[in-house]
C-alpha positions, 0 to 999 in steps of 0.5 A: 562675457559676451553673448553667444552669436546667432547661427544666422549671422554666420550663415549669411556670411557663408552665403556671401562668400559662396556667392563670390566664389560662384561669381569668380568661377563663372567669370573664369569659365566664360573667359576660358578658351577650351579650343586649341589654335592650329596653324597652316603653312601657306606657300604664296605664289611669287610674282612673275615678271611679265614683259610689259608689266613694268613698262605699264607702271613706269612714268614718262618724264617731260622737262620744259625749259625756256632758253634764249633760243625759245622753248626746249622740251625733253622727253625722258632726257631726249630733246623733242619738238612740240609736234614730236611730243604730241605724236609720241604721246598720241602713239603710245599714251603712258598711264602717267607722266611727270612734267618738270617746268622751269617757266610757263608753257606748262598749260600747253603740255598738260593740254597735249597730254590730256588730248593724247589720252594720258589718265594721270599727270604729276607736276614736279617743281622746285621751290626756292626760298628767299633770294636764291 
């Protein structure tokens, strides 16, 4: 027959189980949220289209082409001379422009735009690979 167990061994086991239960309860209370979420409906204002707002954000386009007759400049699809381009940019400098160039003379147009006070200039070009 086996010897009777001491009550001290059972008590220690009970204390371990009780400590684990208390630890689990504390974790549950710390992680619990007792508040309730509230939502508020907001009506955001719509952007009113003001005159001049879209024009301030629009880019102007300058195309530069070399032809047998010489240099061709196009401002927003309209052929212009170098002096006319300088005058138009100086009269109303846009916030940004896109310069498209097939050949050089690019540095002169970029210089004109900086001279006229254009803050941002974007350059666009088409890179062809191989023999094309």
